[in-house]
C-alpha positions as CSV (number, residue, x, y, z in Angstrom):
1,Y,125.4,67.9,178.4
2,V,129.0,67.8,179.6
3,L,131.6,70.2,178.2
4,V,134.6,68.5,176.8
5,R,136.9,71.2,175.4
6,L,136.9,74.7,174.2
7,L,136.6,75.1,170.4
8,G,136.6,78.8,170.0
9,Q,135.7,82.1,171.5
10,G,134.7,85.6,170.5
11,G,134.1,88.9,172.2
12,M,130.9,87.8,174.0
13,G,130.7,84.0,173.7
14,T,132.5,80.7,173.6
15,V,131.8,77.5,171.7
16,W,132.5,74.1,173.2
17,H,132.7,70.5,172.1
18,A,130.2,68.8,174.4
19,R,128.7,65.4,175.0
20,N,125.0,64.6,175.1
21,L,125.0,62.0,178.0
22,A,121.5,60.7,177.2
23,L,122.2,59.9,173.5
24,G,126.0,59.5,173.6
25,T,126.5,62.0,170.8
26,D,128.9,64.9,170.2
27,V,127.5,68.4,169.8
28,A,128.7,72.0,169.9
29,I,127.4,74.3,172.6
30,K,127.5,78.1,172.4
31,L,127.6,80.0,175.7
32,I,127.6,83.7,176.5
33,R,130.5,84.7,178.7
34,P,129.2,85.2,182.3
35,S,130.2,88.9,182.3
36,F,128.0,89.5,179.2
37,V,124.9,87.6,180.4
38,T,122.1,90.2,180.2
39,D,118.4,90.1,179.1
40,E,119.4,91.5,175.7
41,A,122.3,89.1,175.2
42,S,120.0,86.2,176.2
43,E,117.3,87.4,173.7
44,R,119.9,87.7,171.0
45,L,121.2,84.2,171.6
46,L,117.6,82.9,171.4
47,R,117.1,84.8,168.2
48,E,120.2,83.3,166.8
49,A,118.9,79.8,167.7
50,R,115.5,80.5,166.1
51,A,117.1,82.0,162.9
52,A,119.3,78.9,162.3
53,A,116.5,76.5,163.2
54,L,114.1,78.1,160.8
55,I,116.3,77.4,157.8
56,E,116.2,73.9,156.6
57,H,119.3,73.7,154.3
58,A,122.3,71.4,154.1
59,S,124.7,74.3,154.2
60,I,123.2,75.9,157.4
61,V,124.5,74.7,160.7
62,R,121.7,72.6,162.5
63,V,120.4,73.8,165.8
64,F,119.0,71.1,168.2
65,D,118.2,72.9,171.4
66,F,118.1,76.1,173.4
67,G,118.3,76.1,177.2
68,R,119.8,77.5,180.4
69,T,122.6,76.1,182.6
70,E,122.2,75.6,186.4
71,E,123.6,79.2,186.7
72,D,120.8,80.4,184.5
73,E,123.2,81.2,181.6
74,P,121.6,80.6,178.1
75,Y,123.1,78.2,175.6
76,I,122.5,76.9,172.1
77,V,123.1,73.2,171.1
78,M,124.3,72.7,167.5
79,E,125.7,70.0,165.3
80,M,129.3,69.3,165.8
81,L,131.2,70.5,162.7
82,R,134.5,68.8,161.9
83,G,136.4,70.9,159.3
84,V,138.2,74.1,158.6
85,S,136.9,77.5,158.0
86,L,137.0,79.1,154.5
87,A,139.3,81.8,156.1
88,A,141.8,79.0,157.1
89,L,141.7,77.7,153.5
90,F,142.4,81.2,152.2
91,D,145.4,81.4,154.5
92,T,146.9,78.1,153.4
93,R,146.0,78.0,149.7
94,G,145.9,81.7,148.8
95,R,144.2,82.2,145.5
96,L,141.7,79.5,144.3
97,A,140.9,78.5,140.8
98,A,137.7,80.2,139.7
99,S,135.9,76.9,139.3
100,V,136.9,75.7,142.8
101,A,135.8,79.1,144.3
102,V,132.5,78.9,142.6
103,Q,131.9,75.3,143.6
104,L,132.7,76.2,147.3
105,L,130.4,79.3,147.3
106,L,127.4,78.2,145.3
107,P,126.0,76.1,148.3
108,V,126.5,79.3,150.5
109,V,124.5,81.3,148.0
110,S,121.8,78.6,148.0
111,A,121.8,78.7,151.9
112,L,121.5,82.5,151.8
113,A,118.6,82.3,149.4
114,A,116.9,79.8,151.8
115,A,117.5,82.2,154.7
116,H,116.2,85.2,152.8
117,A,113.1,83.3,151.9
118,Q,112.4,82.9,155.6
119,G,113.0,86.6,156.1
120,I,116.4,86.2,157.7
121,V,119.4,88.3,156.9
122,H,122.7,87.0,158.3
123,R,124.6,90.3,158.4
124,D,128.0,88.8,159.3
125,L,128.9,86.6,156.4
126,K,132.7,86.2,156.1
127,P,135.2,83.4,155.5
128,D,135.4,82.7,159.3
129,N,131.7,82.0,159.4
130,V,131.8,79.3,156.6
131,V,133.1,75.9,157.8
132,L,134.1,73.4,155.2
133,V,133.0,70.0,156.4
134,V,133.8,66.6,154.7
135,S,130.7,64.5,154.4
136,S,130.5,60.7,154.8
137,H,130.6,60.6,150.9
138,D,133.9,62.5,150.9
139,C,132.3,65.6,149.5
140,V,133.1,69.1,150.9
141,V,130.0,70.7,152.3
142,P,130.3,74.4,153.3
143,K,128.2,75.3,156.4
144,V,127.2,78.8,157.3
145,V,127.5,79.4,161.0
146,D,127.0,82.2,163.6
147,F,123.7,83.9,163.2
148,G,124.5,86.0,166.3
149,I,123.5,89.3,164.6
150,A,121.0,88.0,162.1
151,K,118.0,90.1,161.4
152,L,114.7,88.4,161.4
153,T,112.5,90.6,159.2
154,R,109.4,88.5,160.0
155,D,109.9,88.1,163.7
156,A,106.3,88.5,164.9
157,G,106.0,90.3,168.1
158,G,109.8,90.4,168.8
159,R,111.4,93.7,169.6
160,S,114.3,95.0,167.5
161,L,117.7,94.4,169.0
162,T,119.4,96.8,166.7
163,R,118.6,100.4,165.8
164,G,119.7,102.9,163.1
165,G,123.1,104.2,163.9
166,Q,124.5,100.9,165.2
167,V,127.3,99.3,163.1
168,M,127.3,95.5,163.5
169,G,129.3,93.1,161.5
170,S,132.9,92.7,160.1
171,P,134.1,95.8,158.4
172,E,135.9,94.1,155.5
173,Y,132.7,92.4,154.4
174,M,130.1,95.1,155.2
175,A,127.9,96.7,152.5
176,P,128.2,100.5,152.5
177,E,124.7,100.9,154.0
178,Q,125.6,98.5,156.8
179,A,128.8,100.4,157.5
180,R,126.9,103.6,157.8
181,G,124.6,102.1,160.4
182,A,121.5,102.4,158.3
183,A,118.3,101.0,159.8
184,G,117.0,99.3,156.7
185,V,119.8,96.8,156.0
186,D,118.3,93.9,154.1
187,E,119.4,90.8,152.2
188,R,121.4,92.8,149.8
189,A,124.1,93.2,152.5
190,D,124.5,89.4,152.4
191,V,124.8,89.5,148.6
192,W,127.5,92.1,149.0
193,A,129.4,90.0,151.5
194,V,129.3,86.8,149.5
195,C,130.6,88.7,146.4
196,V,133.5,90.1,148.5
197,M,134.3,86.5,149.5
198,L,134.2,85.3,145.9
199,Y,136.5,88.1,144.8
200,E,138.9,87.2,147.7
201,A,138.9,83.5,146.8
202,I,139.8,84.2,143.2
203,T,142.3,87.1,143.6
204,G,143.8,86.3,147.0
205,V,143.1,89.8,148.3
206,R,139.9,91.6,149.5
């Protein structure tokens, strides 16, 4: 893989447009910032890759590979998404018609149901983590991304990376138990978040 350009960055990681030299295809690669590369961060990135790869759904970003760079930094290889986030749509359009909002979010609800069936809770669902991609048939397909703090409730043998008392996620979309740092956060936190998003889509406010 060769990195082409930076697509985005967060507190701990960066996402790049990259080129698969063997296949001649474009992909997205997520890297941890060098100053944050620890055993726990590496394990969290691997867990993110596994979580997304376990869910076979058209509205979940596809994960192709997990590896390490020559500097031993972990990375995830994902499908390259060309589109805008739901957050960007909210910024430009403001309120959406109820029918449009429901059409956009029903595939997200279906994707969450598929994740929950695999024992995976996203825990950071928000408009920034839903990318609206135009398919080859000119249909808008929402894609749920960033399983960085996902909880795998059926992760056999894997140690927990979060404990009670830790607050992880985006405050505006957190369920109350998640904001309190409760240990038993489950799929209902995702249901809360998607309802906040639907309310925001229709009313223009959170």
